C-alpha positions as CSV (number, residue, x, y, z in Angstrom):
1,A,0.2,0.0,-0.1
2,I,2.8,2.5,0.9
3,T,4.6,1.6,-2.4
4,K,1.3,2.4,-4.8
5,A,0.9,5.8,-2.5
6,R,4.4,6.6,-3.3
7,D,4.1,5.7,-7.0
8,A,0.8,8.0,-7.0
9,G,2.3,10.8,-5.4
10,A,0.5,10.8,-2.2
11,L,3.1,9.9,0.3
12,T,6.6,11.5,0.6
13,E,10.0,9.6,1.5
14,S,9.5,11.2,5.6
15,D,5.6,10.1,5.3
16,E,6.7,6.6,5.0
17,L,9.5,6.8,7.1
18,F,7.2,7.8,10.0
19,L,4.5,5.5,9.3
20,S,5.9,2.8,8.8
21,G,9.1,2.7,11.0
22,T,11.8,1.6,8.0
23,I,13.8,3.3,5.7
24,P,11.9,3.0,2.0
25,S,13.9,1.1,-0.5
26,N,14.5,4.1,-3.0
27,G,18.3,4.4,-2.8
28,N,18.4,6.1,0.6
29,S,19.7,2.6,2.7
30,N,22.7,4.3,3.3
31,L,21.4,6.3,6.3
32,S,22.9,5.6,9.5
33,A,21.1,4.2,12.4
34,M,21.7,7.3,14.1
35,E,20.5,9.5,11.3
36,Q,17.3,7.3,11.1
37,M,16.4,8.2,14.7
38,M,17.1,12.0,14.5
39,L,14.7,12.0,11.2
40,R,12.0,9.9,13.1
41,N,12.1,12.3,15.9
42,E,12.0,15.5,14.0
43,E,8.8,13.9,12.4
44,A,7.5,13.0,15.6
45,M,7.8,16.7,16.7
46,L,6.5,18.1,13.8
47,Y,3.1,15.9,14.1
48,N,2.8,16.6,17.5
49,S,3.2,20.4,17.0
50,M,0.4,20.4,14.7
51,G,-2.0,19.2,17.3
52,G,-3.9,16.7,15.0
53,L,-5.0,12.8,15.4
54,D,-1.4,11.8,14.2
55,G,0.0,13.5,17.4
56,M,-2.1,12.0,20.3
57,N,-2.1,8.6,21.7
58,A,-5.0,6.4,22.1
59,Q,-6.0,7.8,25.7
60,Q,-6.1,11.4,24.2
61,I,-8.3,10.2,21.0
62,E,-10.8,8.6,23.3
63,S,-10.7,11.7,26.2
64,M,-11.5,13.9,22.6
65,K,-14.5,11.5,21.4
66,R,-15.9,11.9,25.3
67,N,-15.4,15.7,24.6
68,L,-17.4,15.5,21.5
69,L,-20.9,13.9,23.0
70,P,-23.6,16.3,23.8
71,E,-22.8,16.1,27.6
72,G,-19.2,17.1,26.9
73,T,-20.1,20.2,24.8
74,R,-20.0,24.3,25.9
75,E,-23.5,24.4,24.8
76,Y,-24.7,21.7,27.2
77,N,-22.8,22.7,30.3
78,D,-22.8,26.4,30.0
79,T,-26.1,26.9,31.3
80,H,-25.1,30.7,32.8
81,Q,-24.0,32.1,29.8
82,R,-25.1,30.9,26.1
83,G,-25.9,27.3,26.8
84,L,-29.4,25.7,26.7
85,P,-31.3,26.1,30.2
86,R,-30.7,23.7,33.3
87,G,-33.1,20.6,32.7
88,T,-32.7,20.2,29.1
89,I,-33.1,16.5,27.9
90,R,-30.9,15.5,24.7
91,E,-31.9,12.3,23.3
92,I,-30.7,10.6,20.1
93,K,-33.9,8.8,18.0
94,E,-33.0,5.7,16.0
95,G,-29.5,7.1,15.0
96,Q,-31.1,9.5,12.7
97,Y,-32.0,12.9,14.7
98,E,-31.5,14.1,18.2
99,K,-34.4,15.2,20.1
100,V,-33.8,18.3,22.2
101,T,-36.2,19.1,25.1
102,I,-36.3,22.8,26.9
103,P,-38.1,22.8,30.1
104,A,-40.2,25.9,30.5
105,P,-38.3,29.0,32.3
106,I,-39.3,29.3,35.7
107,L,-40.2,32.9,36.4
108,E,-39.8,34.9,40.1
109,K,-43.3,36.5,40.7
110,S,-41.6,39.0,42.5
111,Q,-39.5,40.0,39.5
112,L,-42.6,40.4,37.0
113,R,-44.6,43.7,36.3
114,A,-47.7,43.6,38.6
115,R,-50.9,43.3,36.8
116,I,-53.2,46.1,36.0
117,N,-56.7,45.9,37.0
118,L,-58.9,47.6,34.4
119,D,-61.0,49.1,36.5
120,E,-58.9,50.9,38.7
121,V,-57.3,52.5,35.9
122,M,-60.5,53.2,33.4
123,G,-63.2,53.2,35.8
124,E,-65.8,50.6,36.0
125,D,-68.6,52.7,34.0
126,S,-66.1,54.1,31.1
127,D,-66.9,53.7,27.8
128,E,-63.1,52.7,27.3
129,R,-63.8,49.9,30.1
130,M,-66.6,48.3,28.0
131,A,-64.1,47.8,25.2
132,F,-62.2,45.5,27.2
133,E,-65.7,43.4,28.6
134,G,-64.5,39.8,29.7
135,C,-60.9,41.0,30.9
136,D,-60.5,42.2,34.3
137,S,-56.6,43.0,34.2
138,L,-53.9,43.2,32.1
139,N,-51.3,40.6,31.8
140,P,-47.3,41.6,32.9
141,M,-46.6,42.4,29.5
142,Q,-49.5,44.6,28.5
143,S,-49.1,46.2,31.8
144,T,-45.6,47.2,31.3
145,V,-46.7,49.2,28.2
146,F,-49.6,50.6,29.5
147,E,-48.7,53.8,30.5
148,A,-47.4,54.3,27.0
149,A,-49.8,52.7,25.2
150,Y,-53.2,54.2,27.0
151,N,-51.8,57.6,28.5
152,T,-49.8,59.3,25.7
153,R,-49.8,59.7,21.9
154,E,-46.3,58.2,21.6
155,N,-45.5,55.5,18.8
156,L,-44.9,52.4,19.9
157,L,-43.1,49.4,18.7
158,I,-44.1,46.0,20.7
159,C,-41.8,43.1,20.4
160,A,-43.4,39.9,22.0
161,P,-43.9,36.4,21.2
162,T,-47.3,35.1,19.6
163,G,-49.7,34.5,22.1
164,A,-48.2,37.4,24.3
165,G,-51.2,39.7,24.0
166,K,-50.5,42.2,21.6
167,T,-53.8,42.6,20.6
168,N,-54.9,44.0,23.7
169,V,-51.8,46.5,23.8
170,A,-53.3,47.7,19.9
171,M,-57.1,47.8,21.5
172,L,-55.6,49.9,24.3
173,A,-54.2,52.2,21.5
174,V,-57.4,52.6,20.0
175,A,-59.3,53.1,23.1
176,S,-56.8,55.8,23.8
177,H,-57.1,57.4,20.2
178,L,-61.2,57.3,20.5
179,R,-61.1,59.0,23.5
180,D,-58.8,61.7,22.5
181,V,-60.3,62.7,19.3
182,G,-63.8,62.6,21.6
183,L,-65.8,59.3,19.6
184,I,-66.2,58.1,23.6
185,G,-65.9,59.2,26.7
186,S,-65.9,62.8,28.0
187,G,-62.8,63.7,26.4
188,Y,-58.6,63.3,27.2
189,H,-57.5,64.9,30.6
190,D,-54.5,64.6,32.3
191,D,-52.8,66.1,35.5
192,D,-52.9,69.8,33.9
193,H,-55.2,69.9,31.1
194,F,-58.8,69.0,30.1
195,Y,-59.6,68.4,26.4
196,D,-62.9,68.3,24.8
197,N,-62.1,66.8,21.4
198,G,-58.7,65.6,21.9
199,P,-55.3,67.0,22.8
200,V,-54.7,67.7,19.4
201,T,-55.6,68.3,15.5
202,T,-55.2,64.9,14.0
203,G,-57.6,62.4,11.9
204,K,-60.1,60.3,13.7
205,K,-59.6,57.8,11.5
206,I,-57.9,54.3,12.5
207,V,-56.2,52.3,10.2
208,Y,-55.1,48.6,11.1
209,I,-52.7,46.8,8.4
210,A,-53.1,43.1,8.9
211,P,-50.5,41.4,6.7
212,M,-53.2,39.0,4.9
213,K,-57.0,39.1,4.0
214,A,-58.0,36.2,6.0
215,L,-56.3,37.9,9.0
216,A,-58.0,41.2,8.3
217,Q,-61.7,39.7,8.2
218,E,-60.6,38.5,11.6
219,V,-59.7,41.8,13.1
220,V,-62.8,43.3,12.0
221,E,-64.8,40.4,13.8
222,K,-62.9,41.0,16.5
223,F,-62.9,44.7,16.7
224,G,-66.3,45.2,15.5
225,S,-67.7,42.8,18.4
226,K,-66.0,44.8,21.0
227,L,-66.7,48.3,19.9
228,K,-70.3,47.9,18.7
229,C,-71.8,48.9,22.2
230,L,-70.0,52.0,21.7
231,G,-71.1,52.7,18.4
232,I,-67.9,52.7,16.6
233,I,-68.2,50.9,13.1
234,V,-65.1,49.0,11.9
235,R,-65.0,47.7,8.0
236,E,-62.7,46.1,6.0
237,L,-61.0,47.4,2.9
238,T,-59.1,44.8,1.0
239,G,-59.1,43.3,-2.6
240,D,-62.0,41.4,-2.0
241,M,-63.8,43.9,-0.1
242,Q,-64.6,47.3,-2.0
243,L,-66.0,50.2,-0.1
244,S,-67.8,53.4,-1.8
245,R,-66.2,56.7,-0.6
246,A,-69.2,57.3,1.7
247,E,-68.8,53.9,3.2
248,A,-65.3,54.4,3.8
249,D,-65.6,58.0,5.2
250,A,-68.5,56.5,7.7
251,A,-66.1,53.8,9.0
252,H,-64.2,54.8,12.4
253,I,-62.0,51.5,11.9
254,L,-60.4,50.3,8.3
255,V,-58.9,46.8,8.5
256,T,-56.8,46.7,5.0
257,T,-53.7,45.4,3.7
258,P,-50.2,46.6,3.2
259,E,-50.8,46.5,-1.1
260,K,-54.3,48.0,-0.7
261,W,-53.3,51.2,1.7
262,D,-50.7,51.6,-0.4
263,V,-52.7,52.3,-3.5
264,V,-55.0,54.4,-1.4
265,T,-52.4,56.7,-0.1
266,R,-50.9,57.3,-3.1
267,K,-53.0,60.0,-4.1
268,G,-52.3,62.5,-1.1
269,G,-54.3,65.7,-0.3
270,D,-56.6,67.3,2.4
271,G,-59.4,65.1,0.8
272,S,-57.8,62.0,0.3
273,L,-58.9,58.8,2.7
274,G,-55.1,58.8,4.1
275,A,-55.5,62.4,5.4
276,T,-58.4,61.4,7.5
277,C,-55.9,59.0,9.5
278,G,-54.7,59.6,13.2
279,L,-53.9,56.6,14.0
280,L,-51.7,54.1,11.8
281,I,-51.7,50.1,13.5
282,I,-49.0,47.7,12.0
283,D,-49.5,44.0,12.4
284,E,-46.8,41.7,12.3
285,V,-44.5,44.4,11.3
286,H,-41.5,42.1,10.9
287,L,-42.6,41.6,7.5
288,L,-40.3,44.3,6.6
289,A,-37.8,42.1,6.2
290,D,-39.6,39.6,3.7
291,E,-40.2,40.3,0.0
292,R,-43.2,42.7,1.1
293,G,-41.5,44.6,3.4
294,A,-40.7,47.4,0.4
295,V,-44.8,48.3,0.5
296,I,-44.6,48.4,4.6
297,E,-41.7,50.9,4.1
298,S,-43.6,53.1,1.6
299,V,-46.4,53.2,3.3
300,V,-44.8,54.5,6.9
301,A,-42.2,56.6,4.8
302,R,-45.3,58.1,3.1
303,L,-46.9,58.7,6.4
304,H,-43.8,60.7,7.6
305,R,-43.8,62.7,4.6
306,W,-47.6,63.5,4.9
307,V,-46.9,64.8,9.1
308,E,-44.2,66.9,8.3
309,S,-46.1,68.7,5.6
310,S,-49.3,69.4,7.0
311,Q,-48.3,69.7,10.6
312,R,-50.9,66.9,12.0
313,Q,-49.8,64.4,14.2
314,V,-50.5,60.7,13.5
315,R,-49.9,58.2,16.0
316,L,-47.9,54.8,14.5
317,V,-48.1,51.5,16.6
318,G,-46.0,48.2,15.2
């Protein structure tokens, strides 16, 4: 095998000398025993310095194999920095795939934000409270953003997992806007001022942008059922649901898709439908990184340009 490898050019003379421990019969048999020993020592030092398998003994190779198992990796044991959580179970199934079971995190209740009671912050009989019928309190995530969502007109970007309750945060912004523009409640008030028709001059309409038409229908049903008792009209404006201009003007909340609202807002001016918007809610805003992200970006850029040119505040919630 060594001869064939040498004929193929795969082995050098030093490779043969190190691997076989003999002097190759290629005309160099006149090397003395001392020269042979020195050559072997040089080759051994060279391979050991490389740190590869050739420089390891059997014990070192077995140790390396153990360290390659899941239990020996940094990702498995380093639970305090970047590893898997403590209690994680890793199983090899039928030698084809690995199953990793990660336990649910144990949260200290003392470290969670206290749940906000809606009766205390909105009043038991207020119009805003009626929009949250069936909900007594907000969860920790909603309680964390309550002050910014409900008592200010700041732009918001909410980042939370699916099922965390982002829809209720959107409803907080909706109720706040309807109160601020005088459509529900007795007007906006804070510690220093009271406003009969809202604190700022802004459009009264709310536009909710859903990523798909199917989700737009769900939002219409959900918001419509919650706000029907307040006389708020929620309508769908998509490619499948066309509205006349009178119907669109009569609606307090329009639920649409990015592509449809992009078309609607291309024609600007004070008389346009886009000019009546005072609150723009964009659901699934992470789609900015998707192929449809350019449409959402153009909608937001057009909104910012409208705010600058008209000097009217439009709140943006994502």
